[in-house]
N, C-alpha and C positions, 0 to 999 in steps of 0.2 A: 503493500498499499504507500502511495506516495506522502510524504510527510505534510502535514497541514500546513497551509501557508500563513505567514505571520502578518497583518495588514501595515501598510506603511504607516508611519506615525504622522498625524498632522500638527500643523504647528498652532500653537497656543497663545494666549495673552503673555503668559511669564517669558515664551521664547521671544516676542516682540519686545518685550521690556528689557530683557539682557542685551538684544541687538541693538535698541536705541539707546539705551543708558538711562532709561527712566525707571519710576516704580510701576508696578501692576496697576494700581489704581489711575496713575495718569493714563496708562493705554486704555482702560475702561471709559475713562473720560472723554479721550481723544476719539476714539472709535464709535462713541453712542453719543456724539455732539454734545457733552455736558460741558457746562463752563468749570473753571479750576485748572485749565492748562492753557500755555500762550499758544499763539496761532502757530510759531515758529515748532514748538513741541506736537501738535497736532499734526503739523505738517510730515514732520519727521515719522511720527510713528505710523501714520498712515502710509508712506512711501517703503517703511519696513515691513508694513503689513502686505502689501502688495508684492514685494519682493519674495517672502517666505511662503505666499500663495494662502494666506489666512483669510477664511471667511466665516462670518457670522453663522451660528447655529439656528436653524430655522424653526425650533419646536422646543419645548420645555424637556419634551423625553430625550431629545440630542443632549440638550445641557446637561441632565442629569446622566449621562453615560447610558440610558437604556434602548438607544436605537432610534432609527426613524420609524420603524413600523410599516417602511414601506419599500418596495423594489421597484426597479426600472425598468423601461422598455425604449429603446430609440429605434425609429424606422428612417433609415437612409433612401428613400426611393421618391419617384417623382410622387407628390401629394394627389396630383389629378387621374393618375392610375389606381387609386386605393378604394374609390367609392364604390364600385361594384366587384371587388376582389372578395371572394367569400373566404378563403383560406385564411387570411389574416383575422377575420370577423369571428371564425369559428376557434383558431387558436388563443384568442385573448377569452373567449368564453372559457374555454377549458383553465386557461390560467387564473382568470377571474375565480373560479368554483373553488380550486384549492386555496388562494388567498384569502377568500372570505373566512373560510373554515379556520384560519389562523388569525384573522381580524387585522390582516395587511393590505395596504393600498397598494396601488399599479398607479405608478408615475410615467406616462406615455409622453413621448415627443416625436414628431417628425421633423428631420431634417435633408438638408440638400444632398450632402454626401458624407462618406466616411470620416474626411476632417473634422466637419461638423459634429460628428458622433462622437468622435473622440474630445471634442472640447467640452461635449456635453457631460461625459463621464467624469471629466477632470473637475468641473464646475460641481456636480453631485457631489462627488467624494470630498472635495475642500468644504463644502457646506454640510456635510453630513446629511443630504436629503435622502439618499437611500442606503439600505443595507446591504443590498446585492443587485446584481442587473441581470436580465435575460437578452442574450445577443442573437439577432437573426441574421440571415443573409450572410454566410460565411462566403468570405472572398478567397481567389486563388492567392493573392498577395495580399494578406491581411495584417493591418498594424494594430488591431484591437486587442489580441491575446496579449501581445506583448506590453502594452500599455496597462490591462487588467492586472497582469502579474506585478507591474511594478506599482501599483495602487495598493495590492493585496485585496481586491475588492472582489468577494463572493460573485462566481458568475457561472452561467449554463448556456454553451453554445447549442443554438437549436437548429439542426439543419447540417452540422458539419461532421465531417469524417474525424473517429478520435486523432489525437495530434499528440505524441510522445513529448514533443517540445513544451508542452504545457499542461505537466501533468496535475497543476491546482486547478485545471479549469473541466468542471464537468461538461459532458456532449451526450444530447440526445439528437440521433440521427436515423435516418430512413435510407434502405438501402434503393437509390435511385438508379444504380446500374442494373439492378435485378429486375426493376420495374421496365426498364426500356427495353431489355431483353426480352421480356415477355412481351411486349406490344410489337416488336419485330418478328418474333416468334409467328404471333398471329396473323399479322399480315402476309408475311412471308409463306404461311399454309393457305391463305386465300390467294395467292398467286401475285402479288404485289413484288415489283422490282423496281419501281421508280417512287421513292418517297421523299416527302421533303418534311424535315421536323423544323417547325416554326416556334424557335426556341425564345426563352424570357432574355433577362440582361445580360450581356457580355460579363466577365470577371467574377459571377457568382459561383461558388463552387459547385452546387448541383446543376448548372446551367452546363459548365465545362465537362462535368462526369456524363450528364447525360449525351452530349457531344459525343466525348470519347467512347461510350459504349455504344452508341449508333454506329460510329465509323468501325469499330470492332468488330459488330454482328454484321455489318455489310461486308467487311473483308471475308469473313468465315464463310458467308454464302455467297461470295463472289457478285455482290449486286455492286455494279459500276456506277447508276446513277441514283445515289442517296445523299443528301447533304443537307444541312442545318443552316437556317438565318435567325440571327438575334434580333431581338424587339426589346422594347420597353414594356412587354404586358398587356398594352393598351388595345382595346377594339379598334381604335383606328389603324393601328399599326398591323394588328392581327388582319384585318381585312385588306389594308393596301399591299402586304406582302402576299395574301393568296390571289389577288387580283394578278399581280406580277408572275407569280409562278405557274399559275393555269394560264396564261397566256403565252408561256414559254420562255420568260426572260430569266435569265441569270443575275442577282444582285449583288450589290456592293459588300463586303463583309462577310458572304457566305461561307461557310467551312463544308468542303466536300468530304464525302465520306466512302471510302471504297474506290477509290479512282477519280480521274481528272473530269468535273464537269466540262462540258464543251461549250463555247459561247462567251461572250462577255455581256457587260451591261446593256440591255437592249435588244440584245440580239436573240435569234433563235434559238431555243433549247428543247430538251424533252419535258414535255408535260406531265407532272408526276400522276400516279393514279391513287395514291395515298398520302395524307398529311395527318401529321401528329403536332398538336399546338401543347405549349406549355402551361396553359390554365383554360379553364372553362370558357371565360371572357372573350379570349381570341379564338378558341373553337367556334363558338354561337355566332360571332363577326365573320368569321371565315365562310360559315355555312351559308350565312346569307349574300355574303359577296360572290360565292359560288354560282348561287342560283341566280343572281343578277347577270352573270354572264352565258347562262344557259345551260350549266351543267347540273348534271343529277347527282344527289348523293342519296345511297352510296353507287348508284349506276356506273357514274363516270369517274367517280373519286371518293374513296372511303375517308373517313376523319374520325380520329381519336383526340381525345381532350385528356389532360394529364389530371386534371383536379374534378372530381365529381362532384356535382351540387344539383340544386332543385334548378339552376339554368339547363341543364342538361338533358331535363325531362320536359321543358317549357317550350321546346322546338320540335318541328317536323323535320326529318325524322328525329328521333330520339337518339342523342349521342352515347357511341359507346365510352367509356373513360374508364381511367384509374381511379380507383376507391380506396380512400383510407378514412380512418377515425380521426379527424382533424382535432377535434374537441379533446380527445383521448391526449394527444399528441401534446395539445398544451398542457392538460394536468400532469403529465409525466414530466415535462420541462420544470414546471412550478413545484412538484414535489422534490425533484432533485436538489432544485435551489432552496427550498427548506430545508432539505436534510442538510445542505451545506451551513446554513445560518446556525444550524442547531450543532454544529462543529463535526460532522460525519465527513468523511473522505470524498475526494472529487471520483467521479466515476464515469465510464463513456454506456449509455444504455441505448440499444437498438430496439426501436418500433417495429412493427411487423410491415412485411413488404407491402406496396400498394398492389390491390387486387384489380386485374382489368375486366370490367363489366361488359361483355358484348351486348350492343343494343343494334337500332335500325340502321345507325350511320357506318357500318362496316359491312362489306360484302366481297365476293369472288372479285377479282381481277378483269375488265372489259376487256377491249380486243387490245 
């Protein structure tokens, strides 16, 4: 078992007093805008506090050393892509169930990028805002684990593969590779040889795992016309990419799997007979786009959505989809974090592989 990490020591008013060469009471007066110190002393104390990274505690619990009774979750994604994304709503529902049992609050923030996310962690840690954090969307080149190790902030990474470099972080992960292999098995058995994977954000660890697995499965079966195209997860991009690939156009930034894709941007290419979407929203938008172009689903093109949801059963045809208990995924992550807060060891927990549910949107390959 890895040794329990010791939290980094936060600066105190005593540290500020020693550095500034004044009494602790003078520090209190200066930082709380109370009379009793000169403006020169007040300015010096504030400069030292800033240098040390000191922040005021936000509640009486924190001042008494009992903790914040709150955990944090930061999401670094475009805000306009979240409104119809069922995955995070279900994930947070599961997280909240466990936190409510422990009378813990959830502090949630949406930011532009990972740099902003790291800044939020530093601020939360300095201000004693949270007792631990849940980290989503692991990256292939991720600065967050090193930062959380540095701060000693208890954390659970959701969706990342176990990482021996950060034994103090817990991980809850799903087998994206196994799920992608199951989808390719199904489509290949139906005779599909030209498959396009309309993927999510580039740089996310699970996006890269899915792309690598698709490439490996295509190589194993000798499928030369299989490729991935990254998007922002939105319905707009899902529809736009669908239109272009069904018109035989190759896109900038696409990742070929199992051979070289012929043609360039805007040039003729082979029309796919099957499409795999990395979420339900893009899949629904893709079906609409295909229908507008005069293609039949599944007569001309089969469609599989990565995340099953009510959306997949609100369109015609009903969408084949990878199903998992996302609420339970959230519960598992929250339980691992509360275990860390109770002094338990960091662990890597694997949740069941998403299960492919075949519905009306997949069928035998046509001509």
